Residue, then its C-alpha position, 0 to 999 in steps of 0.5 A: x842472092x841480093x834482095x831488092x831491099x838490099x839493092x835499095x838500101x846499099x847505095x844510101x848506106x854508103x852515106x853513113x861512113x861519108x858522115x862519119x869521116x866528115x864528123x871526124x874531119x870537123x872535130x879535128x878542125x875544131x880541136x886543132x884550129x881552136x887552141x891556136x886561137x884561144x889564150x893559153x889559159x883558155x885552152x884548158x878550160x875549153x878542153x875540160x868542159x867540151x870533153x865533160x859535156x861530150x861525155x853526156x852527149x854520148x850517153x844521150x845519143x848513142x844508146x836512144x838512137x839504136x834503141x829507136x832505130x831497132x824497134x822501128x826497123x822491125x815494124x815501120x808501121x810503129x814509126x810515130x809510136x816509137x818516135x813519141x815514146x823516145x821523145x817522152x823518155x828523152x825529154x824526162x832524162x835529157x831534161x833532168x840531166x841538163x837541169x842537174x848539170x846546170x844546178x851542179x856547175x858550182x860543185x863541178x868547177x869546185x872539184x876542178x878548183x876552178x870557179x871560172x868554169x861555172x859560167x862555161x858549164x852552164x852555157x853548154x847545159x842545154x846540149x844534152x837534152x837537144x842531143x837526146x831528143x835529136x837522137x830520136x829523130x835521127x834513130x827514126x831515119x836509121x830505123x826506116x833506112x833513110x841513110x842519105x837524110x840521116x847522113x845530111x843531117x849529121x854532116x850539116x850539124x857537124x858543119x854547123x857546130x864547128x862554124x859557130x864555135x870557131x866563129x864566136x872566137x874569131x869574132x871575139x867572144x872568147x871561150x864562153x862565146x864558143x860554148x854558146x855557139x855550141x848550144x845554138x848549134x844543137x838548138x838549130x839542128x833540133x828544130x830542123x830535125x823536128x820539123x823534117x823527121x817528126x811524125x806527130x799524129x799516131x794513134x798507137x802506143x809503144x811501151x816506154x819500158x821496152x825502149x828503156x830495157x834495150x837502152x839501159x845497158x848500152x848507156x853504161x858501155x857508152x859512159x865508160x868507154x867514152x869516159x876513158x877518153x877524158x878521165x885523165x884530163x879531168x884529173x890533171x885539171x882537178x889535181x894540178x897546182x891551181x896556179x899551173x892547172x890551166x897551162x897543164x890541162x891545156x897542154x894535156x888537152x892539146x896532146x890528147x887531140x894529137x894521140x887520139x887521131x889514129x884511134x878516131x880513124x881506126x874506129x871505123x874497123x868497128x862499124x865493119x866488125x859489128x855486123x860481121x860478129x853479130x851475124x856469126x854469133x846468131x848462127x853460132x858459127x864459131x870458127x868464122x867468129x874466131x877468124x873475124x876477131x882475129x883478123x880484126x885484132x891483127x889489123x887494128x894492132x898494125x894500123x894503131x902502131x902505125x899511126x902512133x909511131x909517127x907521133x911518138x917518133x917526133x912529138x916536138x915537131x908535131x907540136x910545133x907544126x899543129x899549135x905554132x901559137x903554143x910554143x910553151x907546150x913544147x916543154x911537156x910534149x915528151x908525154x906524147x910518146x906515153x900517150x902514143x902507147x896508151x892510145x895503141x892499147x885503146x884501139x885494141x880495147x875498143x875493137x874488143x868492146x865492139x866484139x862483145x856488144x855484137x855477141x849480145x853481152x853488153x854487160x860484159x864489155x861494160x865491166x871491162x870498160x868500167x874496170x879499165x876506167x877505175x884503174x886508170x883514174x886511180x893510177x892518174x890520181x896517184x902518179x899525177x901529182x907526183x910526176x905531172x903529165x908524165x904521170x898522167x900518161x903512165x896512169x892511162x896506159x896502166x888502165x887501158x892495159x888492164x882493160x885490154x888484159x880483161x877483154x883478151x882473156x874473155x875473148x880467148x875463153x869465149x872464141x879461142x881468139x887472140x892476137x897472133x903471137x908473131x904479129x905482136x912481136x913484128x909489130x912491136x919491133x917495127x914500131x920500136x925501130x921506127x921510133x928509134x931510128x928517128x930519135x937517133x937520126x937528130x936531137x928532138x928540137x931539130x925534128x921536122x914533120x919529115x922525120x915524123x913521116x920517116x917513122x911511118x916509112x921505116x915502120x912499113x918497111x920493117x913489116x915487109x922485111x919481117x913478112x908481117x905485111x903480105x899480099x895474102x893479107x888483102x885477100x884476107x880482108x876481102x873475105x870479111x863478108 
């Protein structure tokens, strides 16, 4: 039976996925438009710094947002107290982090063997602090179920950010101007959120230790999980020959932007899976948990293979189409085949991390992500200088696969859940046939986007022929409630 509260919340909750979709769209616009506007030497610098500050931003916003939302949703009368405590905590942590980031800019640039990164890093130093404080205000909206306002703020900020970053480059301010635009956007949205959402009058207090204790393990998970997305790029920039590091890091950043597309789209599965597993874990429904996990892993694998097969089948055609101003990247485009395989694995790791977090064991998911990161970094550091971008791609594949093995073993032991063996065989066969059909149809330099689309069609046909895709699948998805 649907309660009055559920009826009130449900329509507003629809705005959150829309905001996520809009955020992903603006991120794609930024990653695909900006490299075509920047000089070749600036693409890698932009990629390294934007990934570096984004890693700090995710740490500052994700866990605190969830912590503030949790304690306000439990008792809305403590809204002002939780918000004030959250702001004090974020001011201390975010302020320290932003200051340390600013002061450490020469050390960071030195590790990358590129002193020109110093002003770029310092231009983004206010952003982690702004994100941290903004997280408190957005967490307040989430905790009071003001989903529409939350979505409008997030969509507005995503639009403002991409407009100021791209606008600065178009106006001739270059890569440094783009980062100034980024910081200005963060400052503006912080001021607006403080004016609209801030609750400054409260006579009660909320213990800072409760917020910190809840957020701490989640911070570790977010840090390691998001570091997996950028560690290989950092190693490419830091270990490459200084004379080629700008070109190689720029090309690799461009390729990562392509390979991550299916990953970003599939992450939406996590928003569905988290509450389902949380609920079944709470009532100790082992069988339903096993079914949810198995179905989610299967769906994720098939979707990831579909998207990444399209990329792996015609990488040169996709690079020519998306980055027409960077023909020099074509010489390294074959690394996309490895990155496609890597991000297929990372999609599965992401779902597994969501499951483990939802079951109330964040330290285990942090351990798995940390293990994957360490193996990835070691492999890229060893293979990158010897094999170039191919070595970086192989290193990431090895690291992500190590993490997947960790989580597969854990899920099997805890829930007796795993991939259906036939799905792995059929999905892998469909991907190999799809990529092979395109690669054999014409030489890579003759491939077009039609060849990439053909790979997707062949993939689906093989799944239907092998009966991996059935009408029953739709019924199973409808039952996930």
